[in-house]
C-alpha positions, 0 to 999 in steps of 0.5 A: 410134023417137023421136029422141035429145034431144041438148040434154037430154044436153048440158044434164045433161053440163054440170050434171054438170061444173058439179057437179064444179067446185063440189065441187072449189072447195068442197074447196079452199077447206076446205083453204086454210081448214084450213091457215091456221087449223091452225098458229094453233090447234095448236102445232107438234111443233118448239115443244114442250118435250119435245124 
């Protein structure tokens, strides 16, 4: 029976972890950019003349 290749498994696990962290960072940046842009582009409901 062949031995398990622990280095390969560890590498795959690390790559998956790194990918997940990158996706989280990207989502964070998108949310931050969206929150910075939204108040400038869309008028807030408080300043609408309907109220």
